[in-house]
C-alpha positions in Angstrom: 92.8 60.6 94.6 93.8 60.8 98.2 95.2 64.4 97.7 92.0 65.5 96.0 89.9 64.1 98.8 92.0 65.8 101.4 91.7 69.2 99.8 87.9 69.0 99.8 87.9 67.6 103.3 90.1 70.5 104.4 87.6 73.0 103.0 84.7 71.4 104.8 86.9 71.1 108.0 87.6 74.8 107.8 83.8 75.5 107.6 83.2 73.1 110.5 85.8 74.8 112.7 84.3 78.2 111.9 80.9 76.9 112.9 82.3 75.6 116.2 84.1 78.9 116.8 80.8 80.8 116.1 78.9 78.6 118.5 81.4 78.9 121.3 81.9 82.6 120.9 78.2 83.3 120.7 77.5 81.1 123.8 80.3 82.9 125.8 79.0 86.3 124.7 75.4 85.5 125.5 74.4 86.1 121.9 71.8 83.9 120.2 72.0 83.0 116.5 68.7 82.6 114.6 69.3 80.5 111.6 67.6 81.3 108.2 65.2 78.5 107.3 65.3 79.3 103.5 69.1 79.3 103.5 69.2 75.9 105.3 66.7 74.5 102.8 68.6 75.8 99.8 71.9 74.4 101.2 70.3 70.9 101.8 68.8 70.9 98.3 72.1 71.8 96.7 74.0 69.2 98.7 71.4 66.7 97.5 71.9 67.9 93.9 75.6 67.3 94.3 75.2 63.8 95.6 72.7 63.0 92.9 75.0 64.1 90.0 78.1 62.8 91.6 77.0 59.2 92.3 73.6 58.3 90.8 73.5 60.3 87.5 77.1 61.4 87.0 77.3 64.9 85.5 80.5 66.8 86.1 79.0 70.2 85.2 76.1 70.0 87.6 78.2 68.3 90.3 80.8 71.1 90.1 78.1 73.8 90.3 76.4 72.2 93.3 79.7 71.4 95.1 81.0 75.0 94.8 77.7 76.6 95.6 77.1 74.5 98.8 80.7 75.3 100.0 80.2 79.0 99.4 76.8 79.1 101.1 78.1 77.3 104.2 81.3 79.3 104.4 79.6 82.6 103.8 77.0 81.9 106.5 79.7 80.9 109.1 81.9 83.9 108.1 79.0 86.4 108.4 78.3 85.2 111.9 82.0 85.4 112.8 82.2 88.9 111.4 79.3 90.0 113.7 80.9 88.4 116.7 84.2 90.0 115.9 82.5 93.4 115.8 81.2 92.9 119.3 84.7 92.7 120.8 85.0 96.5 121.1 88.7 96.9 120.1 89.5 100.6 119.6 88.3 102.0 116.2 91.0 103.0 113.8 89.1 105.4 111.6 91.2 108.4 112.4 94.3 106.6 111.4 92.7 105.5 108.1 91.5 109.1 107.4 94.9 110.3 108.2 96.4 107.8 105.8 94.0 109.0 103.1 95.0 112.6 103.7 98.7 111.7 103.6 98.3 110.4 100.0 96.1 113.3 99.0 92.7 111.5 98.9 89.9 113.9 100.0 87.0 111.5 100.9 84.5 114.2 101.8 85.0 116.1 98.6 84.5 112.9 96.6 81.3 112.1 98.5 79.9 115.6 98.0 80.6 115.5 94.3 78.9 112.1 93.9 75.9 113.4 95.9 75.6 116.3 93.5 75.5 113.9 90.5 72.6 111.5 91.1 73.3 109.6 87.8 76.8 108.8 88.9 75.6 107.8 92.3 73.1 105.3 90.8 75.7 103.8 88.5 78.1 103.3 91.5 75.4 101.9 93.6 74.5 99.3 91.0 78.2 98.4 90.5 78.6 98.0 94.3 75.7 95.5 94.4 76.9 93.5 91.4 79.1 91.1 93.3 76.5 88.4 94.1 75.1 88.3 90.5 78.7 88.0 89.2 79.4 85.1 91.5 76.2 83.4 90.2 77.4 83.8 86.7 80.8 82.3 87.5 79.2 79.3 89.2 77.3 78.5 86.1 79.7 79.5 83.3 82.9 78.0 84.7 81.5 74.4 84.9 79.8 74.7 81.5 83.1 75.7 79.9 84.9 72.8 81.7 86.9 75.3 83.8 86.7 73.1 86.9 90.2 74.0 88.1 89.3 77.7 87.8 86.1 77.0 89.9 88.3 75.5 92.6 90.6 78.4 92.5 87.7 80.9 92.9 86.3 79.0 95.9 89.6 78.9 97.6 90.5 82.5 97.0 87.1 83.5 98.4 87.7 81.4 101.5 91.4 82.5 102.0 90.6 86.2 101.5 87.9 86.2 104.2 90.0 84.1 106.5 92.5 87.0 106.4 90.0 89.8 106.4 87.8 88.7 109.3 90.6 88.5 111.9 91.9 91.9 110.8 88.4 93.4 111.1 88.3 92.0 114.6 91.7 93.4 115.8 91.6 96.7 114.0 87.9 97.6 113.5 86.6 100.6 111.7 83.1 102.1 111.6 83.7 103.5 108.1 83.8 106.9 106.4 80.1 107.5 106.5 80.1 107.6 110.3 83.5 109.2 110.7 82.7 112.1 108.5 79.1 112.5 109.8 77.3 111.9 106.6 75.5 108.6 107.4 72.2 110.3 107.4 72.7 111.1 103.7 73.1 107.4 102.8 71.3 104.1 103.4 73.8 103.4 106.2 72.9 99.8 105.7 75.5 98.3 108.1 75.8 100.9 110.8 72.8 100.0 113.0 74.1 96.5 113.4 77.7 97.6 113.8 76.8 100.1 116.5 74.5 97.7 118.3 77.2 95.1 118.4 79.8 97.5 119.7 77.3 98.7 122.4 76.4 95.2 123.4 72.8 95.9 122.4 72.3 93.0 119.9 71.3 89.9 121.9 70.5 87.9 118.7 72.1 87.6 115.3 69.3 86.8 112.8 70.8 85.3 109.7 67.9 86.6 107.6 69.0 90.2 108.4 72.7 89.8 108.3 74.6 92.4 106.1 78.3 92.9 105.4 79.7 95.0 108.3 83.4 94.7 107.6 85.0 98.1 106.7 88.7 97.4 107.1 89.9 95.8 105.0 87.3 96.2 102.3 86.0 92.8 101.2 84.1 94.4 98.3 87.4 95.6 96.9 89.0 92.2 97.4 86.0 90.4 95.9 86.2 92.7 92.8 89.9 91.9 92.3 89.2 88.1 92.7 86.4 88.3 90.1 88.7 90.0 87.6 91.5 87.5 88.3 89.3 84.4 88.0 87.7 85.5 84.8 91.0 86.0 83.1 91.4 84.3 79.7 87.6 83.9 79.2 87.3 86.1 76.1 83.7 87.1 76.3 83.5 87.3 80.1 86.7 89.0 81.1 86.0 92.4 79.5 82.6 92.6 81.2 83.9 91.5 84.5 86.9 93.9 84.2 84.6 96.9 83.7 82.1 95.9 86.3 84.7 95.3 89.0 86.7 98.4 88.3 83.4 100.2 88.8 82.8 98.2 91.9 86.2 99.2 93.3 85.4 102.9 92.4 82.1 102.6 94.2 83.3 101.4 97.5 84.1 104.9 99.1 80.7 106.4 98.5 78.4 103.4 98.0 80.0 101.3 100.8 81.3 104.0 103.1 84.9 102.9 102.9 88.0 104.9 103.5 90.4 104.8 100.5 92.8 102.9 102.8 90.2 100.2 103.3 90.2 99.7 99.6 94.0 99.5 99.3 94.1 97.0 102.2 91.4 94.9 100.6 93.2 94.8 97.3 96.4 93.9 99.0 94.9 90.8 100.6 94.2 89.1 97.3 97.8 88.7 96.1 98.6 87.3 99.5 95.7 84.8 99.2 96.9 83.9 95.7 100.4 83.4 97.0 99.2 81.2 99.8 97.1 79.1 97.4 99.9 78.6 95.0 102.4 77.8 97.6 100.2 75.3 99.3 99.1 73.6 96.0 102.1 73.1 93.8 100.2 71.0 91.3 96.8 72.6 90.9 96.0 70.9 87.6 96.1 67.5 89.4 93.7 68.5 92.1 90.1 68.8 91.1 87.3 68.7 93.6 86.5 65.3 95.0 82.9 65.5 93.6 84.3 65.9 90.0 86.8 63.0 90.5 83.9 60.8 91.7 81.8 61.8 88.7 84.5 61.0 86.2 85.3 57.7 87.9 81.6 56.7 87.8 81.3 57.7 84.2 84.3 55.6 83.2 82.8 52.6 85.0 79.7 53.0 82.9 
């Protein structure tokens, strides 16, 4: 019980530390952070749902869903702000090195981009695949508790957290503006992250509005990492794994053109996931004995009744 509680407390402590770092960094940089009222309301409601189905009306399925969802909302919000603040640090861009590495392994990014542009149907499929990450996460958050895969849910949350804890510092120290900007084709795309990235680099973004935050990390590619995590976490679930495998292979394939990533960004993002898995397994030698504290409380209350 003590070990289970300490794991959950550690996750919330990580989130708390990130919020403190965000606040201090924003204050020292003179950047204001405008919170998103709808996100705060959703977070409070889900936390309340977790408390309700952990203590008053014990239900391990709903409690697990609410616990994981609240943790992901809080961590993602804190991580998004941190990624913006990291981009404002103005370390030298490494795009020419990434492009050079692509060329060294024979990857012609510009030729691929032009081919996709000439095939609108392929472009649309890749764009849909690129944006499928959040819906897939939503499916996992529902399906895993329903199937009683509480340990797999815990694994997913921790891999999500550990991967971003590796990627954000790297994006700070070795930033990249991405292949769209490097190859001068941003005007042919939606260039969704470049206005914010460039404004942060230029010191021209005095306020970070949570309602308008987008993913601005280019190196390593979090999209590629997220795709591999989703494949890994869905393993062994017969009707879900084949779908997730196809969707996420397509997501990885979409990252150069739909996300503006160098191929080296993708390789780096994929490489982060085995490292996160190794860290998680090394740290938690007995994963089956460590369910989330919310689930432990639910089961304990259920036994008492």
